[in-house]
PAROGU-171170 format. One record per residue (C-alpha): chain; residue in three letters; residue number from 0; x, y, z. Coordinates in steps of 0.02 Angstrom, whole numbers. Layout:
residues N
(A,ALA,NUM,(X,Y,Z));
...
end
This chain:
residues 530
(A,MET,0,(-2499,-1495,-176));
(A,PHE,1,(-2454,-1426,-19));
(A,LYS,2,(-2352,-1267,4));
(A,VAL,3,(-2225,-1281,135));
(A,LEU,4,(-2150,-1122,212));
(A,VAL,5,(-1967,-1127,307));
(A,SER,6,(-1946,-969,385));
(A,ASP,7,(-1798,-987,480));
(A,PRO,8,(-1625,-1053,414));
(A,ILE,9,(-1619,-1261,402));
(A,SER,10,(-1529,-1385,350));
(A,ASP,11,(-1548,-1407,152));
(A,PHE,12,(-1491,-1597,172));
(A,GLY,13,(-1610,-1619,309));
(A,LEU,14,(-1760,-1543,177));
(A,GLN,15,(-1696,-1632,36));
(A,GLN,16,(-1849,-1783,69));
(A,LEU,17,(-1989,-1629,90));
(A,ARG,18,(-1922,-1570,-101));
(A,ASN,19,(-1918,-1738,-157));
(A,ALA,20,(-2101,-1755,-132));
(A,GLU,21,(-2216,-1741,-280));
(A,ASP,22,(-2362,-1666,-198));
(A,ILE,23,(-2266,-1528,-60));
(A,LYS,24,(-2198,-1383,-161));
(A,VAL,25,(-2061,-1283,-18));
(A,THR,26,(-2029,-1100,-10));
(A,LYS,27,(-1885,-1034,96));
(A,LEU,28,(-1902,-867,159));
(A,SER,29,(-1783,-824,302));
(A,GLY,30,(-1807,-639,415));
(A,LEU,31,(-1973,-623,419));
(A,SER,32,(-2053,-503,516));
(A,GLU,33,(-2235,-540,587));
(A,GLU,34,(-2320,-422,488));
(A,GLU,35,(-2235,-499,329));
(A,LEU,36,(-2276,-668,383));
(A,ILE,37,(-2441,-616,428));
(A,SER,38,(-2468,-571,249));
(A,ILE,39,(-2407,-724,143));
(A,ILE,40,(-2451,-863,277));
(A,ASN,41,(-2628,-883,220));
(A,GLU,42,(-2549,-986,65));
(A,TYR,43,(-2479,-1107,154));
(A,ASP,44,(-2496,-1291,224));
(A,ALA,45,(-2349,-1294,346));
(A,LEU,46,(-2237,-1193,420));
(A,LEU,47,(-2055,-1249,466));
(A,VAL,48,(-1932,-1155,616));
(A,ARG,49,(-1809,-1152,722));
(A,SER,50,(-1821,-1041,858));
(A,GLN,51,(-1780,-875,759));
(A,THR,52,(-1979,-861,711));
(A,LYS,53,(-2070,-825,841));
(A,VAL,54,(-2242,-904,785));
(A,THR,55,(-2376,-787,870));
(A,ARG,56,(-2561,-822,885));
(A,ASN,57,(-2596,-667,742));
(A,ILE,58,(-2486,-761,630));
(A,LEU,59,(-2589,-945,674));
(A,LYS,60,(-2740,-850,633));
(A,ALA,61,(-2686,-798,476));
(A,GLY,62,(-2636,-967,433));
(A,ILE,63,(-2805,-1012,372));
(A,ASN,64,(-2749,-1169,285));
(A,LEU,65,(-2593,-1196,401));
(A,LYS,66,(-2612,-1395,461));
(A,VAL,67,(-2434,-1409,554));
(A,VAL,68,(-2297,-1305,626));
(A,GLY,69,(-2165,-1410,628));
(A,CYS,70,(-2008,-1359,744));
(A,ALA,71,(-1827,-1412,686));
(A,GLY,72,(-1780,-1444,874));
(A,VAL,73,(-1823,-1467,1050));
(A,GLY,74,(-1890,-1298,1112));
(A,VAL,75,(-2058,-1243,1044));
(A,ASP,76,(-2066,-1076,1174));
(A,ASN,77,(-2066,-975,1017));
(A,ILE,78,(-2235,-1069,972));
(A,ASP,79,(-2408,-1008,1034));
(A,LEU,80,(-2437,-1166,1073));
(A,ASP,81,(-2620,-1142,1153));
(A,GLY,82,(-2662,-1036,1004));
(A,ALA,83,(-2604,-1177,898));
(A,THR,84,(-2704,-1318,981));
(A,ILE,85,(-2866,-1202,999));
(A,LEU,86,(-2867,-1155,807));
(A,GLY,87,(-2815,-1373,775));
(A,ILE,88,(-2648,-1322,711));
(A,VAL,89,(-2518,-1480,740));
(A,VAL,90,(-2367,-1411,802));
(A,VAL,91,(-2219,-1537,801));
(A,ASN,92,(-2051,-1545,851));
(A,ALA,93,(-1888,-1655,853));
(A,PRO,94,(-1846,-1720,1017));
(A,ASP,95,(-1735,-1860,964));
(A,GLY,96,(-1629,-1763,831));
(A,ASN,97,(-1519,-1676,941));
(A,THR,98,(-1491,-1771,1085));
(A,VAL,99,(-1313,-1847,1062));
(A,SER,100,(-1260,-1651,1031));
(A,THR,101,(-1338,-1591,1179));
(A,CYS,102,(-1268,-1719,1286));
(A,GLU,103,(-1097,-1691,1234));
(A,HIS,104,(-1113,-1500,1236));
(A,THR,105,(-1174,-1532,1428));
(A,PHE,106,(-1010,-1636,1447));
(A,ALA,107,(-890,-1492,1365));
(A,MET,108,(-965,-1370,1473));
(A,MET,109,(-936,-1473,1633));
(A,MET,110,(-765,-1507,1588));
(A,ALA,111,(-724,-1339,1543));
(A,LEU,112,(-810,-1285,1709));
(A,ALA,113,(-696,-1404,1803));
(A,ARG,114,(-538,-1356,1736));
(A,HIS,115,(-579,-1173,1691));
(A,VAL,116,(-519,-1195,1529));
(A,PRO,117,(-613,-1041,1437));
(A,GLN,118,(-550,-928,1582));
(A,ALA,119,(-358,-996,1554));
(A,ASN,120,(-372,-987,1371));
(A,ALA,121,(-414,-798,1389));
(A,LYS,122,(-274,-766,1481));
(A,THR,123,(-156,-860,1399));
(A,VAL,124,(-189,-791,1227));
(A,SER,125,(-186,-616,1301));
(A,GLY,126,(-1,-645,1343));
(A,VAL,127,(-8,-703,1529));
(A,TRP,128,(59,-883,1568));
(A,ASP,129,(-28,-902,1715));
(A,ARG,130,(-5,-1089,1811));
(A,LYS,131,(-56,-1052,1971));
(A,SER,132,(-241,-948,1950));
(A,PHE,133,(-316,-1108,1865));
(A,LEU,134,(-346,-1253,2009));
(A,GLY,135,(-450,-1366,1930));
(A,VAL,136,(-565,-1525,2015));
(A,GLU,137,(-582,-1687,1942));
(A,LEU,138,(-741,-1769,1879));
(A,GLN,139,(-686,-1936,1938));
(A,ASN,140,(-789,-2002,2110));
(A,LYS,141,(-867,-1833,2111));
(A,THR,142,(-1064,-1854,2125));
(A,LEU,143,(-1165,-1779,1976));
(A,GLY,144,(-1336,-1741,1990));
(A,VAL,145,(-1460,-1770,1848));
(A,LEU,146,(-1632,-1665,1854));
(A,GLY,147,(-1722,-1728,1714));
(A,LEU,148,(-1691,-1914,1663));
(A,GLY,149,(-1747,-1911,1481));
(A,ARG,150,(-1656,-1955,1324));
(A,ILE,151,(-1544,-1809,1341));
(A,GLY,152,(-1505,-1831,1536));
(A,ILE,153,(-1493,-2026,1535));
(A,GLU,154,(-1339,-1999,1394));
(A,VAL,155,(-1247,-1878,1512));
(A,ALA,156,(-1279,-2003,1655));
(A,LYS,157,(-1205,-2131,1535));
(A,ARG,158,(-1074,-2035,1499));
(A,ALA,159,(-1028,-1961,1673));
(A,ALA,160,(-1009,-2152,1730));
(A,ALA,161,(-885,-2179,1593));
(A,PHE,162,(-786,-2048,1684));
(A,GLY,163,(-801,-2135,1847));
(A,MET,164,(-948,-2018,1910));
(A,ILE,165,(-1068,-2054,2022));
(A,VAL,166,(-1231,-2016,1973));
(A,ILE,167,(-1389,-1968,2040));
(A,GLY,168,(-1542,-1891,1982));
(A,HIS,169,(-1698,-1847,1995));
(A,ASP,170,(-1875,-1888,1876));
(A,PRO,171,(-2046,-1931,1929));
(A,PHE,172,(-2063,-2052,1777));
(A,MET,173,(-1910,-2143,1811));
(A,SER,174,(-1928,-2316,1889));
(A,GLU,175,(-1827,-2382,2016));
(A,GLU,176,(-1784,-2531,1904));
(A,ARG,177,(-1744,-2435,1743));
(A,ALA,178,(-1628,-2315,1852));
(A,ARG,179,(-1545,-2447,1931));
(A,LYS,180,(-1502,-2533,1744));
(A,LEU,181,(-1453,-2363,1701));
(A,GLY,182,(-1332,-2359,1851));
(A,ILE,183,(-1418,-2212,1936));
(A,LYS,184,(-1485,-2176,2109));
(A,LEU,185,(-1627,-2104,2096));
(A,THR,186,(-1652,-1971,2246));
(A,THR,187,(-1760,-1808,2289));
(A,VAL,188,(-1722,-1648,2219));
(A,ASP,189,(-1679,-1568,2396));
(A,GLU,190,(-1558,-1743,2425));
(A,ILE,191,(-1452,-1676,2249));
(A,LEU,192,(-1462,-1519,2306));
(A,ARG,193,(-1358,-1559,2490));
(A,THR,194,(-1241,-1692,2414));
(A,ALA,195,(-1195,-1671,2219));
(A,ASP,196,(-1042,-1596,2165));
(A,PHE,197,(-1082,-1559,1983));
(A,ILE,198,(-1284,-1523,1941));
(A,THR,199,(-1334,-1522,1777));
(A,LEU,200,(-1533,-1484,1714));
(A,HIS,201,(-1625,-1565,1591));
(A,THR,202,(-1799,-1544,1650));
(A,PRO,203,(-1938,-1430,1543));
(A,LEU,204,(-1997,-1289,1605));
(A,LYS,205,(-2148,-1287,1659));
(A,ARG,206,(-2260,-1188,1801));
(A,GLU,207,(-2210,-1278,1934));
(A,SER,208,(-2010,-1292,1871));
(A,ASN,209,(-1993,-1110,1849));
(A,TYR,210,(-1864,-1031,1955));
(A,MET,211,(-1861,-1238,2023));
(A,ILE,212,(-1675,-1176,2087));
(A,ALA,213,(-1681,-984,2173));
(A,LYS,214,(-1612,-949,2345));
(A,PRO,215,(-1697,-1078,2464));
(A,GLN,216,(-1600,-1199,2345));
(A,PHE,217,(-1437,-1131,2348));
(A,ASP,218,(-1428,-1097,2532));
(A,VAL,219,(-1452,-1280,2564));
(A,MET,220,(-1310,-1321,2428));
(A,LYS,221,(-1161,-1413,2463));
(A,PRO,222,(-1032,-1278,2473));
(A,GLY,223,(-941,-1285,2287));
(A,MET,224,(-1051,-1346,2198));
(A,HIS,225,(-1044,-1309,1992));
(A,ILE,226,(-1209,-1318,1898));
(A,ILE,227,(-1228,-1331,1704));
(A,ASN,228,(-1392,-1278,1616));
(A,CYS,229,(-1396,-1311,1435));
(A,TYR,230,(-1562,-1370,1418));
(A,GLN,231,(-1682,-1213,1448));
(A,GLY,232,(-1678,-1034,1531));
(A,GLY,233,(-1796,-1000,1674));
(A,ILE,234,(-1765,-1147,1775));
(A,ILE,235,(-1623,-1057,1893));
(A,ASP,236,(-1671,-896,1956));
(A,GLU,237,(-1511,-805,1852));
(A,GLY,238,(-1500,-657,1986));
(A,ASP,239,(-1482,-773,2149));
(A,LEU,240,(-1365,-886,2060));
(A,VAL,241,(-1241,-726,2024));
(A,ASN,242,(-1264,-707,2237));
(A,ALA,243,(-1242,-887,2264));
(A,LEU,244,(-1081,-889,2167));
(A,ASP,245,(-1000,-720,2257));
(A,GLU,246,(-1051,-802,2411));
(A,GLY,247,(-935,-952,2389));
(A,ILE,248,(-1085,-1055,2398));
(A,LEU,249,(-1059,-1118,2225));
(A,ALA,250,(-898,-1151,2131));
(A,GLY,251,(-938,-1092,1957));
(A,ALA,252,(-1074,-1106,1833));
(A,ALA,253,(-1096,-1163,1647));
(A,PHE,254,(-1220,-1085,1549));
(A,ASP,255,(-1281,-1122,1366));
(A,VAL,256,(-1462,-1059,1393));
(A,PHE,257,(-1525,-883,1446));
(A,GLU,258,(-1691,-847,1535));
(A,LYS,259,(-1736,-704,1400));
(A,GLU,260,(-1619,-734,1227));
(A,PRO,261,(-1511,-668,1196));
(A,PRO,262,(-1460,-564,1336));
(A,THR,263,(-1438,-400,1369));
(A,ARG,264,(-1261,-320,1344));
(A,ASP,265,(-1243,-276,1549));
(A,HIS,266,(-1318,-453,1597));
(A,PRO,267,(-1220,-519,1748));
(A,PHE,268,(-1163,-684,1684));
(A,LEU,269,(-1076,-613,1534));
(A,LYS,270,(-945,-528,1638));
(A,HIS,271,(-930,-653,1780));
(A,PRO,272,(-749,-735,1824));
(A,LYS,273,(-839,-888,1894));
(A,ILE,274,(-970,-910,1746));
(A,ILE,275,(-952,-999,1563));
(A,VAL,276,(-1076,-955,1429));
(A,THR,277,(-1108,-996,1246));
(A,PRO,278,(-1246,-925,1145));
(A,HIS,279,(-1369,-1092,1139));
(A,LEU,280,(-1255,-1212,1046));
(A,SER,281,(-1312,-1378,1112));
(A,ALA,282,(-1393,-1408,961));
(A,SER,283,(-1275,-1347,850));
(A,THR,284,(-1182,-1490,769));
(A,LEU,285,(-1186,-1534,557));
(A,GLU,286,(-1279,-1697,628));
(A,ALA,287,(-1397,-1627,731));
(A,GLN,288,(-1451,-1507,622));
(A,GLU,289,(-1474,-1624,500));
(A,ASN,290,(-1561,-1740,614));
(A,VAL,291,(-1687,-1633,689));
(A,ALA,292,(-1723,-1557,516));
(A,ILE,293,(-1766,-1737,421));
(A,ASP,294,(-1856,-1795,577));
(A,VAL,295,(-1981,-1660,566));
(A,SER,296,(-1989,-1663,375));
(A,LYS,297,(-2066,-1820,398));
(A,GLN,298,(-2177,-1789,532));
(A,VAL,299,(-2250,-1634,425));
(A,ILE,300,(-2253,-1738,270));
(A,ASN,301,(-2374,-1896,372));
(A,ILE,302,(-2469,-1743,426));
(A,LEU,303,(-2498,-1664,251));
(A,ARG,304,(-2530,-1846,205));
(A,ASN,305,(-2676,-1904,351));
(A,GLU,306,(-2525,-2041,403));
(A,PRO,307,(-2492,-2080,558));
(A,PHE,308,(-2375,-1960,648));
(A,LYS,309,(-2267,-1947,816));
(A,ASN,310,(-2180,-1789,898));
(A,ALA,311,(-2351,-1686,923));
(A,VAL,312,(-2293,-1554,1056));
(A,ASN,313,(-2492,-1522,1070));
(A,MET,314,(-2549,-1697,1079));
(A,GLN,315,(-2534,-1848,1170));
(A,THR,316,(-2370,-1907,1126));
(A,ILE,317,(-2367,-2095,1047));
(A,SER,318,(-2219,-2208,1045));
(A,SER,319,(-2210,-2294,885));
(A,ASP,320,(-2255,-2445,920));
(A,HIS,321,(-2407,-2413,1009));
(A,LEU,322,(-2473,-2302,852));
(A,ASN,323,(-2454,-2416,719));
(A,ARG,324,(-2539,-2555,829));
(A,LEU,325,(-2677,-2406,863));
(A,HIS,326,(-2690,-2346,701));
(A,PRO,327,(-2804,-2423,612));
(A,TYR,328,(-2941,-2391,732));
(A,PHE,329,(-2928,-2205,731));
(A,THR,330,(-3068,-2214,575));
(A,LEU,331,(-3160,-2325,684));
(A,SER,332,(-3166,-2221,820));
(A,GLU,333,(-3212,-2053,752));
(A,GLN,334,(-3347,-2137,657));
(A,LEU,335,(-3418,-2215,789));
(A,GLY,336,(-3438,-2047,895));
(A,LYS,337,(-3510,-1982,731));
(A,SER,338,(-3657,-2089,737));
(A,LEU,339,(-3676,-2083,911));
(A,ALA,340,(-3689,-1903,912));
(A,GLN,341,(-3822,-1903,779));
(A,MET,342,(-3935,-2043,870));
(A,THR,343,(-3947,-1958,1037));
(A,ASP,344,(-4033,-1769,1097));
(A,GLY,345,(-3985,-1656,1216));
(A,ALA,346,(-3812,-1586,1270));
(A,VAL,347,(-3662,-1694,1281));
(A,ARG,348,(-3612,-1736,1457));
(A,ASP,349,(-3491,-1892,1477));
(A,VAL,350,(-3426,-2007,1351));
(A,THR,351,(-3350,-2169,1398));
(A,VAL,352,(-3217,-2270,1266));
(A,GLY,353,(-3227,-2456,1332));
(A,CYS,354,(-3118,-2567,1225));
(A,ALA,355,(-3080,-2785,1226));
(A,GLY,356,(-2983,-2905,1161));
(A,ASP,357,(-2772,-2850,1120));
(A,LEU,358,(-2838,-2675,1131));
(A,ALA,359,(-2895,-2693,1310));
(A,GLU,360,(-2703,-2730,1346));
(A,LEU,361,(-2636,-2564,1276));
(A,ASP,362,(-2651,-2373,1337));
(A,THR,363,(-2817,-2321,1227));
(A,SER,364,(-2837,-2170,1270));
(A,PRO,365,(-2765,-2095,1092));
(A,LEU,366,(-2918,-2168,1026));
(A,ILE,367,(-3020,-2009,1159));
(A,PRO,368,(-2972,-1858,1010));
(A,TYR,369,(-3048,-1954,863));
(A,VAL,370,(-3194,-2018,969));
(A,LEU,371,(-3215,-1822,1020));
(A,LYS,372,(-3199,-1773,841));
(A,GLY,373,(-3328,-1869,783));
(A,ILE,374,(-3438,-1792,909));
(A,LEU,375,(-3415,-1631,890));
(A,SER,376,(-3391,-1621,723));
(A,HIS,377,(-3589,-1655,723));
(A,HIS,378,(-3625,-1529,815));
(A,LEU,379,(-3492,-1370,786));
(A,GLY,380,(-3461,-1448,596));
(A,ALA,381,(-3322,-1537,520));
(A,GLU,382,(-3227,-1395,480));
(A,HIS,383,(-3215,-1304,644));
(A,VAL,384,(-3166,-1487,744));
(A,ASN,385,(-3010,-1590,728));
(A,ILE,386,(-2900,-1721,832));
(A,VAL,387,(-2782,-1569,895));
(A,ASN,388,(-2924,-1443,960));
(A,ALA,389,(-3042,-1581,992));
(A,THR,390,(-3007,-1624,1182));
(A,HIS,391,(-2983,-1441,1211));
(A,LEU,392,(-3171,-1391,1125));
(A,ALA,393,(-3233,-1532,1249));
(A,LYS,394,(-3176,-1473,1396));
(A,GLU,395,(-3229,-1318,1362));
(A,ARG,396,(-3400,-1367,1346));
(A,ASP,397,(-3391,-1473,1508));
(A,LEU,398,(-3362,-1632,1428));
(A,ASN,399,(-3318,-1764,1509));
(A,PHE,400,(-3219,-1906,1439));
(A,VAL,401,(-3128,-2071,1496));
(A,THR,402,(-3085,-2233,1422));
(A,GLN,403,(-3131,-2399,1540));
(A,LYS,404,(-3058,-2546,1466));
(A,SER,405,(-3183,-2682,1603));
(A,LEU,406,(-3353,-2630,1491));
(A,LEU,407,(-3276,-2751,1370));
(A,SER,408,(-3190,-2862,1471));
(A,GLN,409,(-3296,-3027,1399));
(A,SER,410,(-3258,-3002,1219));
(A,SER,411,(-3117,-3096,1135));
(A,SER,412,(-3101,-2993,989));
(A,ASN,413,(-3045,-2814,959));
(A,GLU,414,(-3190,-2695,973));
(A,ILE,415,(-3205,-2515,1050));
(A,MET,416,(-3382,-2454,1131));
(A,ILE,417,(-3421,-2282,1180));
(A,ARG,418,(-3579,-2247,1283));
(A,MET,419,(-3647,-2067,1283));
(A,LYS,420,(-3732,-1986,1414));
(A,THR,421,(-3817,-1820,1367));
(A,THR,422,(-3942,-1713,1473));
(A,LYS,423,(-4078,-1793,1405));
(A,GLU,424,(-4025,-1978,1345));
(A,GLU,425,(-3895,-2119,1364));
(A,LYS,426,(-3844,-2230,1214));
(A,SER,427,(-3716,-2343,1154));
(A,VAL,428,(-3629,-2404,1003));
(A,ARG,429,(-3496,-2544,976));
(A,GLY,430,(-3373,-2573,831));
(A,SER,431,(-3248,-2668,769));
(A,LEU,432,(-3122,-2707,639));
(A,LEU,433,(-3165,-2849,522));
(A,PRO,434,(-3055,-2959,411));
(A,GLU,435,(-3046,-2878,217));
(A,LEU,436,(-3214,-2791,277));
(A,GLY,437,(-3138,-2647,364));
(A,GLU,438,(-3243,-2558,502));
(A,ARG,439,(-3400,-2604,572));
(A,LEU,440,(-3560,-2536,680));
(A,VAL,441,(-3577,-2693,761));
(A,GLN,442,(-3698,-2670,897));
(A,ILE,443,(-3815,-2526,912));
(A,GLY,444,(-3863,-2499,1086));
(A,PRO,445,(-3937,-2675,1154));
(A,TYR,446,(-3975,-2747,971));
(A,PRO,447,(-3819,-2834,860));
(A,VAL,448,(-3806,-2757,702));
(A,ASP,449,(-3680,-2758,541));
(A,ILE,450,(-3664,-2579,459));
(A,PRO,451,(-3508,-2513,366));
(A,PRO,452,(-3478,-2328,420));
(A,SER,453,(-3510,-2250,258));
(A,GLY,454,(-3644,-2162,157));
(A,GLN,455,(-3834,-2138,229));
(A,VAL,456,(-3911,-2232,355));
(A,LEU,457,(-4076,-2256,439));
(A,LEU,458,(-4101,-2290,572));
(A,ILE,459,(-4291,-2350,635));
(A,SER,460,(-4347,-2394,805));
(A,GLN,461,(-4498,-2502,810));
(A,MET,462,(-4603,-2626,857));
(A,ASP,463,(-4577,-2816,806));
(A,ARG,464,(-4748,-2819,709));
(A,PRO,465,(-4775,-2917,552));
(A,GLY,466,(-4781,-2788,375));
(A,ILE,467,(-4696,-2645,458));
(A,ILE,468,(-4547,-2669,336));
(A,GLY,469,(-4664,-2671,168));
(A,ARG,470,(-4745,-2512,234));
(A,VAL,471,(-4552,-2438,235));
(A,GLY,472,(-4506,-2490,85));
(A,ARG,473,(-4662,-2406,1));
(A,VAL,474,(-4633,-2250,89));
(A,LEU,475,(-4450,-2255,5));
(A,GLY,476,(-4510,-2314,-155));
(A,ARG,477,(-4625,-2146,-191));
(A,SER,478,(-4495,-2026,-140));
(A,GLY,479,(-4374,-2118,-272));
(A,ILE,480,(-4267,-2177,-119));
(A,ASN,481,(-4152,-2350,-168));
(A,ILE,482,(-4118,-2454,-14));
(A,VAL,483,(-3971,-2556,-41));
(A,THR,484,(-3947,-2646,128));
(A,MET,485,(-4059,-2662,251));
(A,GLN,486,(-4081,-2794,432));
(A,VAL,487,(-4170,-2804,577));
(A,GLY,488,(-4101,-2817,752));
(A,ARG,489,(-4228,-2880,907));
(A,ASN,490,(-4165,-2952,1059));
(A,LYS,491,(-4381,-3038,1077));
(A,ILE,492,(-4506,-3074,965));
(A,GLY,493,(-4639,-2949,980));
(A,ASN,494,(-4541,-2831,1068));
(A,SER,495,(-4439,-2679,1032));
(A,ALA,496,(-4324,-2684,868));
(A,LEU,497,(-4213,-2599,765));
(A,MET,498,(-4221,-2567,590));
(A,ILE,499,(-4043,-2513,496));
(A,LEU,500,(-4056,-2454,319));
(A,LYS,501,(-3916,-2408,200));
(A,ILE,502,(-3997,-2300,70));
(A,ASP,503,(-3904,-2212,-83));
(A,LYS,504,(-3981,-2030,-45));
(A,LYS,505,(-4013,-1905,116));
(A,ALA,506,(-4194,-1932,118));
(A,PRO,507,(-4296,-1778,154));
(A,LYS,508,(-4390,-1705,294));
(A,ASN,509,(-4536,-1752,221));
(A,VAL,510,(-4512,-1938,208));
(A,ILE,511,(-4453,-1929,394));
(A,GLU,512,(-4623,-1859,431));
(A,GLU,513,(-4717,-1989,324));
(A,LEU,514,(-4614,-2141,425));
(A,TYR,515,(-4690,-2073,594));
(A,MET,516,(-4857,-2090,540));
(A,ILE,517,(-4824,-2280,547));
(A,PRO,518,(-4886,-2303,704));
(A,GLU,519,(-4773,-2442,758));
(A,ILE,520,(-4619,-2330,706));
(A,ARG,521,(-4574,-2244,874));
(A,ARG,522,(-4417,-2153,819));
(A,VAL,523,(-4294,-2117,664));
(A,ARG,524,(-4139,-2079,648));
(A,GLU,525,(-4029,-2030,496));
(A,ILE,526,(-3836,-2034,497));
(A,SER,527,(-3721,-1983,368));
(A,PHE,528,(-3531,-2049,389));
(A,ASP,529,(-3484,-1925,227));
end
């Protein structure tokens, strides 16, 4: 039975699939302090939050059974991502669930800004009928600059076009062709600052985007600019924005997010006549709250059950279609890495993953964490390595890893090859998925083989001489070790060969030593796939 703790208010409707799962028990405890959470988190396999709970590294360390932290929303600023990655805990969010909600709130703020709706409302309800102080502007024929053309930015652009606005945008990952189909003119940030009448921000807060709009950017803006931020605080220098308003560079600003939330009572935004503020309401619709809870609940269930999942913030993002095509090869990749680690001596330095067949047409970099998990678990212990922290642990140890499709370009079947270089040697293995047989090792170094990656396997490097198989069999027989299957791979009669023995139990050290006493045997390796 998996135990899930929900520590923030999250839609009960959205949590229903978690509650309906027979192997999952859900507990809701809102308003816990860090100390209170630390004292109980070791009991749980998953933690679900929104933005209130600050998931610190101390909480993550105390969660010795935690496998996943799910955030019912997009932003994960309240979660220590580096800490989660190092500890091997998956962090998932729900980036799609509040797309429409955030988009509509952005547009509501834009229209309210253009027509001074909050200010006019406040004056009217105070008893003053003032039709002269609130001269607005129309959106039609105005230029909207969209910084960040992800899901939300694209939806905002679509609605702006329906209002007759001219849409220009910037996003390093948006192609010219796709932008053209969406009716967006791609341009530079500087051009947007100089020419737009309205700017809306939908770009994540990263080191390079922190204060991406500050005094130098305000100084080049077109006078009368309106700026809207319903995405993330910290992208705009709040002090410089107030100065730009006071200097007449900006006509107005609308903010749903702040650099520090909640803002202090003396925050200049709260009393400025040209600024509209809301308390981070962009995802606050009934539909959005249900959608994000449903999305993140599904991901948590999949992770706990070791099924395919997406939207991992601290892992590479994979589309559903891509995930479905690669998923059958995850276990094979891990087993290939595990086998290769047990065949080699020395510290691992380089790992190259090559793919063939239909796999060569895909981005196979998501296989890398599984390969690294297999390799590193042999050296560090399986309990300390998983697909979340494998890449981090590899980088920490100066291990280089790449994918290289050309390695198997001549093969017509779907195959994966791993080549590993250590401080002492270089070896390779190749694997495939065979119909009705599942995962198989099909080549070790230059030798063709056919091994299911399971149980205990002895790899014996030898000279190809008559009688060796019998002598090996006698050594194992005297120790009560049964040979389940046996095969020999060789390139040429009389040269080196590789004997592969699947045995029903682990061979003790004295048996390995006795095998080395056979003159023709050069090397013995026992591979455990369990």
